[in-house]
N, C-alpha and C positions, 0 to 999 in steps of 0.2 A: 508446638515448636513456632516461634514467630516467623514472620517473613524474612527478616534480616538473618536469622539463624538458619532458615531453610536455604537461603541464597548461598551461604558459605559452603555448603556441601554439593553443591551442583556443579558438574564439569562440563556439560554441554557437548558431549561427545555423542550426540544422536546419530543413529543411522537411518531413521525413517521419521514420518511425520504422522501424527496420530489423526484420526477420523472421529469427530465429536458430533453426536446427535443432539440437535438444540431443539427438537420438537416440543420440549417441555418449557422453553424459554419463557412463554407468555402464561405458563401455568402459575396460579396463585398458591400453590403447595410449597411452603417455604423450604422444607426440607430437600426437596427435589430440586428446586432452583439453586440451592446452596451447593448441593452435590455437583450439579452442572457447573457451577462458577469454580469449583475446585478443581474440575477436570481442566477447564480453561487456564487457571493458575498454573497447573503443573506443565501445560504446554508452553505457555508464556515464559516460565522460568527456564525451561529446559531447552527449548527450540526457537521460540518467538515466532514459531509457524504452527497452524493447526488447520485441517479441512473441516468444513461444517456440512453436514447432510439435513435434510428436512428443513430447509432454510426459508421455504415459502414461496421462492420466486418461479413462477410458471416456466417450463423449458421452452415454450413458444417464445417468450422474450428474448432468451439467448439466440434461438434459431432465427429470428426476424433481424436482430441487430448484427448478427454474423453475415447474413445475406446482403443486406443494404451496405455493409462496408467492404465486403468483397467487390460489390459493383462499384463503390466509391473509390477505391484505391486502384482501380483499373482505369479511371479516367486519365486523360493526357495531364502530364505534370503541370503545363502552363495553366490549365483550368483549376487544378488543386492550389496552386500558388496564389490565386486570388483571395484566398482565406489565410495566407501565410500568418502565423502567430505573432511574428515580429512586428506586424502592422497593427496589433491588437495590444492595448495595455495591460490586459489581465491574463495573458498567456492563454487565450481561447484560439481555437481554429487548427489550422493544418501545419503539422510539423514534418518538413522534408526529411527525406533520407540523409544519414549523416549530420543532421543539423545539430543534435545534442551529443555531448560527451560526458557522460557522468562520472567515469572513472578516470581520474588524472593520469596522464601518460599514455592513454589510447588515441586512436586517430578518428574517433568519431562512433556513434551507435548506430548500428546497421538495421534501422527500422524507420518506417513512417508512422505518423500518428495523427489523430484528431481528437482535440480536448474540449471538453464542455465543463460547465458547472451549472449551479442553481440559478435559474434565470431571474427568480424574483428578489434575490438580495439587492438592496440598495446601498449597503454599506461599502466604504471604500476599502481598497486594499488588493492585494494580488489575488485573492481568492473570490472575488466578488465581480459583479457586472453582467452585461448582457452576452449571451452567446451569439456566434456567427454560424451561419448555415449554408451549406452548398445548394445550388440550385437543383441539382440531381444527385442521386436518385430522389425522386419525389417523397418517398416514404421515409427519407433519411431522418428528419427531425422527429417524427412520431416514434419510430423504432428505438431511436436513441434515448429519448426521454421517458418511455414506458420501461425500460431496463433501468435507466439512471434512478427514477424514483422509487422503484422496487428494491434497488440495492440501498439506497439512501434509508429506506424503511428497515432493512435488516440491520444497518449501522446503529440505528436507534434501539434496536433490540439488544444489540451487543454491549452497548455502553454500561447499563445497568449491571451485566453479567461481570464485566471488568471490575466495576466498583465492588461487587460482593467478593470477587476474587482477591481484592486487595484489603479486605476486611474493612471496608468503608460503607456507609449507608448507601443503599441500592440506588438513591437519587442523586449521588454525590455530584455527578457530572452535568445534571440537569441545567444548571444555571451557567454552565461553562459551554453549553452546545445549544443555546437558543436560536443562533444563526450560524450552525456548524457549516465550516468550509468542507465541501464535498467535491472534489475535482475528479472527473472521469476522462480516461484517456484510452481510445480504441487504438491499438498498437498492430501494425502489419510488419512481420518480420519475412524478408524473402530469404530463401535458403543460404546458409553460410558455407562458402566456399574457401578453398586455399589452406594453407598450412594451419595446424591445430593452434599454433603459438601466435597466430596472427592478432595484432593489436586492435583489429577492427571486429567486434562481436555485436550480436544482437542488441544487448544493452550491457554495459560494463558493470563490474562489482561495485555495490552501493547498498546503502541503507535508505529506507523511504523516510519522506520528511515529516509526516504527519503522525497522528495516534495511531492508525491501523489502516490497512489495505485490504479490500475485498476484491479477490482476483478471479475472474473467469478465465479458464484455458481452453483453447479449441480441443476437442476430444481426440484422443490418440495420437497426439504430437508432442513429443517430449522435447523441452528446452530449458525449462527452469532448473536452476541449480543453487542449493543453499550451503553456506559455509558453516562447519561445525567447529568445535574448539580444538580440534586436531588438524586444522586447515585442509579438511577432505570437503569436497565438493559433493553434497548428497543430492540425488535427484529429487525433484518434486513434481511428479507426473500428474497430469489431469485424471481425475477419477469421477467415473460418471455419477451424476446427481449431487455433486459437491461443489462447493467454492472453497478457495484457499483464503484463509486469514493470515496475515502477518504484521507484527508490530512496527512501528515507526519511531523516529527520533523523539517525538513528544511524549510518548509512553515511557520511552527509556529514561528521559530526563524527570519526568514525573515520579519514577519509581526509585530514584536514587541519585541521579545526575552525576554518576561516576564515568559516564562516557559522554564526551562533547564531541559530535561530529566535526571532522576536520577535513580540509579539501586535499590535503597532500596524500599520496598513494600509500605511504606506510601506515598513517594512522587509520585508514579505511579499512584496513585489515586487522587492526587490533580487536581481540575478542572482548565483546561488552562485558563488564562486570555489573551491569544494571539487574535489579530484580526482575523486570521485563525486559526481554532482549529485543533490541532492535537488530536483526541478524542481516549480516551481509549476504547478498545474492545476486545472480546474474542470469541472462538468457543467452543460449548459444544455440542456434537453430541449423544443425547439421543433419537434419532428416532429409534434405532433398526436396521438400515441398514447402509451399507457403504455410506460414503459422500467424495466427491472430490470438491475441489476448486482451482483456478488458480489465485493467486495474481502476479501482475506485478508491481515491484516496481521502480518508475521513479524518478530519481534524476538529479542533474547537473553534469558538468564535476568534475573530481576528485579534481582539484586544484582551485575551486571557493571558495572565501571566503563568508561564510554566515553571513550576517550583515543587520540590519534593513533598510528597504527603508523608504523614507523621508516621504511618505503618512501615515506611520503607527507609527509615534513617534510624541511627541510633549512636550512642556514644563511641562504638566501635566502628561505626559505619556512617560517618558524617558526610553531608552533601558537600561535594567539592566544587560546584559552580553555581554562580547567582541565577536568579531568574532571567528568562527570556520570553519576550513577547512573541505569542505563537504566529500571528501574521507576519511579523518581521523575519522570523527565522524561516518560515517556508518561502517568502519572497527572496531572501538571500540565497537559499539553496538553489531555487529555480534560476536565478541569474548566473550562479556559477555553472549551472548545467548547460545553459543556452548560449551564454555571452562570453 
């Protein structure tokens, strides 16, 4: 059955999210790698989310980045505001509480953040340029970059698996990810209080902007929820030894372009008809304790045109929208979120 035929019979009414062992991702045994890619295909088509285990990132990297960020976010607000992202042209630095509002109609996102990217990139655009760093804690930069580069390396392993899952050559994305945009945001969520229908939540309902996200969640603290096709919010709890992967708008456009992200609150809750799902999700921290998470948003080079791949369109399922430049798409979404 072709990809387009398979997509026609998927209803997206998932109740849980699969865990996929990627230990054979670097294996040269073709049939094992292909079997892994098909597991990923199934998750991408049905949920747009999946956990990965045996991902290769040392646990101490997570422990260290959590420790320094607990210290950083306890600093006085005045000190953190010295690196306010609004004073930096490439969205790097500190994000104050309620500064973003990703879901139209809400009153702001109840989290603080600190955002970095790849320091060596010299290309222009929203995803390139130098990072800014706080003076304390003194170990902050080292802990952040160790985890960041390990997560980027994982992203490089995942791209060939996505290609195989789409019946494309394994290296299909190589020339599109030579200077991949990879933005990492450490998020601090204070406990959510007040009525359950309050329009201020940890982060409002949204889809991610780039190809996919690699998410670390603080153990034992549930906040993330994923929307299925029945408009039910499904919990996506942290699972020991795993990272959570979710697809973003760029992959959704690449795989059929039947979903064009739109800023109005009605459109954001439309269920995607893409072959790979960019699934709506949100975070609501009603645990009574602080929560930390670290999404790394992995995209293509800034100047790549995102347009449907041949395996994802047909006469019965034509592309609906024209190409979009990857960097311009992400820049526009970030501006809508923060300004």
